[in-house]
N, C-alpha and C positions, 0 to 999 in steps of 0.2 A: 695360169688360172687368174682371172681378174678378181677384184676386191668384192664385187657383187656375189660372184659364185662362191667365194670362201664364206661370206656372211651366211649365205643360205645353208651351206652344208654344216656350219657350226650348229645351226638349229636342229638339223636332222640328227646329229650325233647325240643329242640329249634325249635318249629313249624315243627317238623318232618323233618328238613332239615340236612342231614348229613354233609354238608359243613359248618354248622355254627361253628363247632369246628375248622375245617381246615382254616377258614377264618383268624385266627390269626397266621396260619402257624406253630403252635406248638403241633398239636395233636399227632404227633410221639414222640416228646421229652416229652411231658406230660405223656405219657404211662409208662415211666421209664422202658422199656422192658429190661429184663435181658437175653433174649435169641432171636434168630431169629424167632422162632415160634411166641413168644409174640409180636414182632415188626410188623410183617406182618398182625397181627390181629388188630393192633391199627388204621390203616387207609389204604384207598386205595393207597395213595401216598407214603407210608412208606416203606423204604428199609433197608436193614442191611449190613454194611461193614464187609466182611469176612477177610480182610487184617489184619494179626496178628500185623503188625507194625502200624496200623492206629491210635491208641490211643496215645495222648501225655501225658507227665507226669502230673498226677493229675486228668486226665479225668476219668469219671465213664465208666463202661461197657455199659450203657444205651446210651452213646454218640454215639455208632455204629448205633443207630435207628434214622433215620431222613428222611426227604424227599430226594428223589434220587438227585435232583439238589443240594441240600444243601451238600450232602455227596460228590459230585464231586467237589464242591467249597472247601470242607475241605481237598481235596487231595485223595480221594478214587477213584480208577479207576473204570470204568463202569464194567470192567470183574469181579471185586471183590465184586459187590453189588448183593445181593439176592433180587429179587423183582418178585416173581412168579405171573402169571396172570391166570385168570379163562378162561374156555372154554366151548363151546356148541357143543355137538355131537348128531347127529341124528342116532337113532338105528333102527327106523321102519318107513317107509315113503311110505305107499301104495297110489297110486294115487286115487282121488275121483271118485266115480262111480255113475251111476244111477241104477234104478231097473232092466233095461234090458241092457245087454251086449251082443253084437254080435247076437242079436236075441233071446237070452236065458234069462228068467226071473230068476234073482238071488234070493237066499234064503235071509232072513232078515239079518243073520249074515254075509253074503258076501258083503253087501252094505257098502261103506265107504263114510262118509259125513264130516269128519274132518281129516285134515292132518297137520303135521306128527302124528304118533300114539305113538311113544316112543322116549324120549330124556334122555341124561345124561348130567348134569351140574356140572362142577367143579367151586365151589364158593370161591373166594377170599373174605375176610371180607371187606365190604364196596363198593365192585365193583359189579355193576349190570350186570347180564348176560341177553341178550335179544334174543328172538327168535319170530317167526310168526307162527300163527295157521290159517288155512284156512278152512272155513266152506262152504258147498254147499248143499242146500236142494235137496234131491233126489225125482224124480217123481214117483208117484204110491208107496209111502212108506206105509207099512202095518200099521193097526190101530187096537188096542184092546179097546173097550169101555165097561165100567162096570157101569150099572145103579143102584144107591143105593138110595132106595126110603123110606121115612118116611111113615109107615102104621098105624100111629095113627088115630083115628076116624075122625079128620078133614080133612083127605086126601082122604075120601071115593070117592068123584066124580073125583078125579085125577086118582084113580086106574082104573077106567073104561076107560079112554082114553089111558092110558099106556098099556092096554091089547093088543092093536094092534100096539104097537110101533116098535116090532121087524122087521116085513116085511117092514113097511113104512120107517124106518130109514135105513135099508139095501139098499133100492132103492136109497135114497138120497146120502148115503155114497159111493155107487158104482160110482158116478160121481167124487169122489175124489180119491179113491183107489179101486183096484181090490181084495185087500186082507183085508177083515173086519170081525172082530168077536165081538160078543156082549154077555154080561152076565147080571144077575139081582140078586140084593140082597135087603134085607129090614130090617128096625130096628124100635124099639118102645122106650123101656126105661129099665133101670136096674129093675130086678124082685124082688125088695125089697121095703119096706115102706121107705120114703113117696112118692116114684116115682109112685107106683102103689098100688091098694088096695089088700091086701093079704088074704082077707076073702075067704073061699073055693068057694063060688058062683062066686065071681068076678075074681078069678083065672081061671075059666072055661069060663066065658063070661064077660069081664070087661065093656061091653056096657050096655045100659038100657035094660030091659026085652024084649022090642019088637024089639031089634036088635040082629042079630046073628053074633058075632064077635069071632075071634080066641083068644086063650090064649095069655097073654102078653109074649113077649120075648125081649131079648137085640138085637141080630143080627142074621140073617139067611141068608146063601148063597143059594139062590133059584136056580140059574143057573150059573154054571161056564162058561167061555167064550166059545163060540161056533159060527160057521159060519152059523148055521141053524136058520134063523129068525122064521120059523113056530114053532120050538120047544120053542123059547123064548115067542111067543104069547100063546102057549099052557099052559105053566107052569104059566105065570103070570096071565092068566085068572082064574087059580084055587086059587089065592091068596085071602085072606080075611083080612079085616080091624080088627085091635086090638084097645086098648085103654090105657090110662094112666091118672094119676091124675094132674100132673104139666104141665106147658106150655113148657118149654125147653125140648128138646129131647136128647137121648143118642147117637146121630149120630157119635160123635167122637170115641166111642167104636167100631162102625162098621168100620170106616175107618182104624183103626189100624189092623183090621183082614182082610188083603188085599191079602192073599195068595189064589187066585182064578184062577191060571193058566195063569199068564201073559206071554207073549213072550217078547223077547228083540226087541220090535218095539215101536211105539208111544203109550202110555198108557194114556186113558182118563177116568177119574172118575167123573160121573155126580151124584151130591149130591142134591136130590130133597126133599124140605120140606116147610112147611109154619109156622115154629116156630123157635125159637132160640136154642141154644145148651148148654149143660152142659160142664164144663171143670175142670181141676185138682182142687181139694178142695171141690167141690160140693158133693163128695162121703161121706163126713163127716156126712151129713144129714141122711144117711142111715147107719151109723156106719162103713163105709168103708174108711180106712186110708192108706192102702198099695198102693204106687204109682204104676201106670201102668208100666209093665215091657216091653211093646212094642213087645211082642212075640205073635205068632198065637196060639189060644186056641180053635180051632174048633173041634167039635166031631159031627159026622153026620150033618155037615154043619151048626151046631149051636154054637154060642159063649157061653161057659159054665162057665166062670170065671167072669162074670160081677158082681156078689155078692161079689167077693173077691178083685178085683183091682179097684182102683179109675178111674175116667176119665183121659184121657191123657191131658197134657198141651198143649197149642198151639204151643210152641217151639218144644215139643216132636213130635207132629203131623207134623210139617214143616220138621223135621229131617227125619221122616220115608218116607214122601212123595218124599223128594229129594233123599234119598238113593234108592228108588224103581223107580225113574224117572216117577212119576205119576203126570199128569197134572190135576188139579181139576177144574170142572165147577160147581158153585153153582147155581142152578135153584131154586129161592125162590120167595115167593110172594112179592109184592110191599111193604107191611107193614114192612118187615124185610130186605129190600134192604140196609138201612144205616148200619145196623149191619154186614151184610156179605161183604159189601164194605170195612169196616175197616178191617175185617178178610182177605180179599184178599190182602190188602196192607202188610200183614204179611207173606203171602204165596206166594213165587215166582211162576212164571208160573201158575197162577190161574186166573179164569174169573168169573163174576157174571152176571147172566141174570135174567130178570123179568119173573116169571112164571105166566101165567094167572090163574084165580080161579079154572079152571078144567084141568089145564095142557094141554090145547088144542094146545099151541104154542111150545111144547117141542122140536120138530124136528128142527124148525127153530132156536130155541134158541141154541141148541147143534151145528148146522152148523156154526152159526155166532160166537160162542165162539171158536170153533176149528180154524176157519180161523184167528181169532184174536191171539190165542195162537201160532199157527204154523208160523206166520209171524214175531214173535219176537224171537231173538236168545240171550239168556243170559248165559254167561259163569260162572261157579261156581267151586271153587277149594276146595279140601279136607282140613282138618286142617293143618296149617303150623307148622313146628318144632319152637321151642323157638328161637327168634332173627331172623327169616326169614320173609321177607315182599315180597309182590308181587304187581304189578301195571299193568293195562291194558290201551291201547290205541286202540280204535276201528276205522277201516277204512271201512265204510258202503257204501251204494249205493250212487251215485252221488257225490262222492268225499267227504263226510261228515265224519268228524273225531271227536271223543270225548275222553276226559280223565276222570280220577277219577272214581266215580261210574258208570257213563254213558259210561266209556270206556269198561265195561263188556258186553255191549249189542248193538244189531242193530235192528232197526224196519223196518216194511213194506218189509220184504223179501219174495220175490215170488219164486215159484218152479224154480230151475235151477239158481238162483242168487247165487254169490260167494262173500263172505265178508272175510276180514282179521283182525285179532287181534294181536297187538304187545304186547308181554308179557315180562316184566322185573322182574327178581327175585334177590333179594339182601339179603346176609346174614350179620348179625351183630355179628361178633365174631364166635366162634365154639361152637357147642353143647357140653354139659358136657362129653357125652360118646365118642364124636369125630368120631361116626360111620356115615355110609351113611343113608339118609332118603329118602322115597319115597312119593310123593304127586301125586294128580291126578287132572286133569282139565277136565270138561265135560260141554257140553251145556245142560242146564236144560230141562227136558222133553225128552231127547234122552239117549240111552243106550250106546252110544259110549263115550269113554274118552281117554285122553291122559295121559299116564304114564310118570312121570319125576323123574328120579333118582337124588338125590342131593349128591354130594361128596363134603366134606369141605376140603379146603387147610389150614391145622392147623399147618404145619411144612414146613420149607424150604427144598430144595433138598439137601443142604449140611448137614442137620440133619442125613442123612442116612450114611454119611461118617465120623461121629464122631469117635474120637479116645479115647476109654475108658482108664482110668488110664494113661493118657498121661504124659510123663516126664516133658512137658512144664508147666503142672498144678502142680508145686511143688512136684516133685518126685512121680507123679502118684496120686495125691489126687483129681483129677477131670477128666472130659471128655472134650477134645479139640473139640469143636463143632463150626462150622461156624466162626472160627478165634478167639473164646473166650472160656474161660474155664467155664464149668458148674460144680461147686464144689460138691463133695460128701457130704453126710449128716455130719454135724458137723464141716465142713471146711468153712472158710470165706476168703475174700480177692480177688483181681482181678485175681490172679493166684493161689487161694486157699492156700496161704502160711501160714494161721493161723488156729488154732483150737479155737473153741468157749470156751473150758473148760480149756485150759492150760496157757493162757496168761492174765496178769493182765492188767487192763485198764490204771493204772499209767505208766507202762512201756511203753505201746503202745503210750500214749500221748506225751511222751518225744521225740519220733521220728518225731512228727508233728509240733515242735516248730522251728521256723527259728531263727538261731543265738542265741539259748538259751532264747529266748524271752518268753513272757507270752501268746501271742496269739497263739491259735492252728489253723493251717492251715490259718494263716493270717486273720482269721475271715471270711474267704471266703469258707470254706469247712468243712467236718467232718473227723475225724480221724478214720479210718477203718483198724483195723489189722496193726497199726503202719504206715499206708500210708494214705496220705490225698487224699480224694475224693472230688473234687471241687463242689461247689453248682452250680445249673442251674439257668440261668437268664430267666425271663419271655420272653424275646426276644431271640429266638433260635440262632440267629446270633451272640450273645454276650455270651462270655464264659470265665470262669477263667482257668488258667493252671499253670503248674510249680509244682516243688516238694512239695512246701509249699502253693500252690494256690496263690503265690505271683504276678502272672502275669495275665493280661487280655488283651483283644483285642478291648476295647472300651474306654479307658482312655488316649488316645493319643491326641496330639495337633491337633486343628481343624483350618480350613481356609474355609471362605465362608460358614460357619455352616456345613461343611463336615469333616468327620474323615479323617486325613491325606490329606486334600484338595481334596479328591476324586481321588488322584493320587498315592495311596499306600495302604499298609495294616498295621495294627497295631499289633505289636507282643511285648508282655511283656512291653506294655506302651510306646513303641517306634516305630516310623513310619518307615517302610522299603519302600522306594520310588520306584516307577516305573522308567523305563529307561527314561532319559531326564528330571527327576525332582530331586530336592534336597531341603534341608532345613528341619527344625524340623517338620513342618507340610506338607512337599512335595509340598509346594505352590511356589516354585521357578523353573521355567522352564528353561531348558538349550537349548531349541529350539530357534534359532535366525531368524526364518523366520518371526516372527511378528516385528522384528526390521529392516527389509529391507526396504530401501527407494525406491522411484520411479526410482532412477538411479541404483538400484540393489546394492547400497553400504549399509553396516551395519550402521545404524543411520546417513546416508547421509555423512559419513566420518567426522562427527562433534560431535561424542559422542560414549558411550560404551553401550553394551547390557547386562543388568543384569536382570536375572529372566524373560526374554522375554519382558522387557520394556526398552526403550532407556532413558539414562541419558546424556543429552547434555553437552559436555565440553566446547563448545563455547557459551558464554553467549548471544550473538546475536541471536542464534537459539533455537527454541522450537518446540513443537508439538510431536506427538507420534514417529516420525522418524527423528526429528531434521531438518526438511525441511522448517519450517516456520521461516522467518526473517523479522519482521515488518519494521525494520529500514534500510534494505539492499536495494540497487537498484536492478533493474532487471538484469537478466544474460546479456542481450543485451547491456544495458546501461553501466553495470560494465566493461565489455570487450571491449567496442567501441573504446576507444583511442588506446589500444595495437593492435587491428586488423588493425586499420587505418594506424598506423605507420609502421607496418610490411609489410602490403600488398601494401600501396600506398606511404609510406614515408612522410606522412602528419600527421596533428593532434597535439594535445597538448603535446603528449609524443614522438615527433620525435626525440627530442634531447636525451631523456634517454631510448630509446626503447631497446637497447641492455641489459641494467641492469633490466629493470621492466617487459619486456614482453616476456621472453624466456620460460614461463611455459607451452606453448602449442605448438603442432606440426601444422605447416601451410601447407594447400594444396590449390593451386590456380585453379579456374576454369574459363572457358571462359565466360559462361553465367549463369544467376542465375537458368536457367532450368536444368543445369548440377550438381547442388548442391545435396547432399545426401537427400533422402526423409525419413520420419519417419520409414518406414519398413526396411531400410537399417541397422539401428542401434538401440540398445535397448532404448536408450534415447537421444534425440537430440532437440536443440533449434533453430529455424529459426528466424533470425534477419534482420531488416531493419532500417538502421540508416542514418542520414543527416550529411553531411561534412560541412566545412566552406564556400564552394561554393554553398550550397543549392542543392547538388547533393546527390542522394540516392545510398548507396552501400549496398550489400546483402552479409550475411555470415551465416554459421551454427556453433553452439558450441556443441560438444558431449563429455561426459565423458565415457570412455570405461571401461570394467570389470576390467582392470589392473590399473584403477585410472588414466590412462593418458588422456590428453585433446587434442582433435583434432578439428582444425578450418578449414572449407573450405570456401573460399572467391571467389566471382564472380568478374572478372576483369572489367566487363562492368558496368558503371555507368549509372544512369538514372537522367539526369540534365534537368532542365526546360528550354525551348527555349525562346528568347527575344520577346518582344511584336511587332506587326505590326501597325505603327503609323497611316498610311492613314485611314485604316478601323476604327480605334478608333475614329479619328477626325470626319470623315464622320458620323460616328454613332452618336456622341455627337450632331453635327449640326442638323442632321435628327431629333434626339430626341427632341432638343429645339424647332425646327419648329413644329413638331407634337404636342408638349404640348402646344405651343401658339395657334395653330390652335384649339386644343380641348378646351382651356379655353375660346377662343372667341365664339366658338360654344355654350358652356355651358351658357356664359353671354347672348348671343342673345336669347337663349331658355328661360332663366329666365325672360328677359324683356318682351317677348311675353306673358308669363303666367301672369306677373303683370298687363300689359295693359288690357288683357282680363278680368281679375278679376275687375279692376276698372271700365271699360265699363259696365260690368254686374251689378255693384252696382249702377251706374248712372241710368241705365235703370230701375232698381227696384224702386228707389226713384222717378223717373219721373212718374211711374205708380200710385204711392201711393200718389201723390200731390193732394190737394183740393183748388179750387179758390173761395174765399168769396167776395160778393159785398157790404159789411158793410162800414160805413163812418169812414174815418181816423180821429182818435181822435186828432191828432195834426194839422189837416188841418184848415186853416183860409181863409175865402173867401176874394177876392180883392175888392169887393163892399161893401160900408158902407152906410147904409140907416139912415137918420137923420130926425125925426119928429118935425115939427114946433109946438112949444107948443101954439102958439096963433091961430093956425088954428082950426076952429070950424067946418069944413066940409061944408060950405056953398058954 
């Protein structure tokens, strides 16, 4: 396996995602492509630079292969980059048709249900080519139905009901199509022990003595496909039951012998049985070990090789049914439903129906199964060439779209419905023979198919213009192809300058040591034919270069964790700065726009701009543009005295005005409204200051672009007027009177409130008082009574 193929399959192993390799951005450089053809097979984004002067000293030939954007960054012009793209061409695109066209019923081979019919794809490795297939079910499409029946003894009662199947089924199928044919075949078992009894009597009549059965057989084609339902009834009515020993039957042998006059129309095979089935390997019981060859071996409508070939495998059966576009309907008894349901899951476009004990429901079973099969469209492709993959996206009814395995099919499709499939085909590298391949896509159960021719883009266009034995390749020792030398056998080197047999390694290594040192190619490369070929880095943006691989583009000074500050490129470990940048790490900007102060002066005229940053020369000033002065007065306060002395001849500096205040140009205005407004000049200060007489004067202070200062002063002052005494005195007197009256009113109000509270208190105590008539304990009467002691009462 070559390097290109390995690179592609590494991408596939990562969850099937091609971009898993290109996520690191180095799939092109990892391929180490030595030619343009190898390069374009490495990845979809890979390009090859054909400019002969593209490679720098020490760079390998494979450096020409990289992503297109990376090659442009390295200095390769777009016109010199080989990057072929794939294409899709439609070769046959007949319109979809119905059975009837312009009132004329078309033949089956004239009906078109899938579009387009033939395409040619030019595949670039890793690049998916996408096209659309449209399918539409045609109305009144012809149908061929072959009824294959198990005639072992257990199906005796079923045979009676099938004898009239032909005409009855014809009537039902005419509701679906006007072109219907029917055939009949039967099977029992291989005619060897232990499947049947081989005694002479049992070979004549395998049933019990009181039953009349026909001799056992493997498969018999009773009636090839015909449109005559009465002929079907007539021939089937003459059939007799046979018998065998084991329960599974040999129906798979019968299915393989399917050459019974099929047309290129819808093909239905009804497989009717009440037992299981034999499959590959079971033939060993009868001494049959030769695998089934899948060919037709009918003589006089009888299968003659059942004793010679083993039963077919299920996979072999699926292959044959698919090749012949046969849709299978398994009509089986309820007992064997689970078995045949599992079999249905392995056979695309097949259905299972429950057969009643006497096959009385066989017509309804067939109609239901046909409707189910015909309403589902499943796309199948033939075997793909090595390294080619295919994916489908279905766009079905009602806007339903599916991907993956479900992208191959659409369900619930009625007659006249149109569905679309989006098909993408991708090649991973080129086939070993490099030749075109043909694949086919078809809807299962239909004979129509889409033919797709695959052409592989394995070489670049410049490959055709290669100059054999070019003088550029060291006196004709190679072919100059796509800007690089492809050396003849036995020659090596970037321009094929060395022979593998004539040069000693010691001599070559001496040419790869810098300044007679001991390191070969500075330990950053390999000495090939006396010339250093520098190693590749994991990061494709980083590379070694130079005659001795002494240079690189990733070991330069950094600023803000960026190589060359992000404002230059690294060449041989030195930064080459972009315009307006300087310094070892290109971190010093020459642009002074960041140093402009609000007055449009660089650093406010109080500093210098170094690397885009102000360095203030006046210690009083600070800030990014030297405009902040915490200890400085305001502009208005600073220039107040000079403006006052020059405009009005007053102020603290009136005596020294000529010496100290000539640094600005003075312009007088009548009123303050005439002073310049902010829109008149880039930067202007409006000032309002008070003089010694408490009058306000107004002026503007502006610094122009030429650093000159211009001051506009309004001649008109705003002085406060003197107070009016009479209104003030009257107001004071009136205020005092009003305040006195207010105080009297408040006092009077408080007294009234107090009196009312006291009176209410008295009234309350009066009501609560109680008057008692008891004797006063300190009272003494004024009358004193004295008793004469001598008185005896006489």
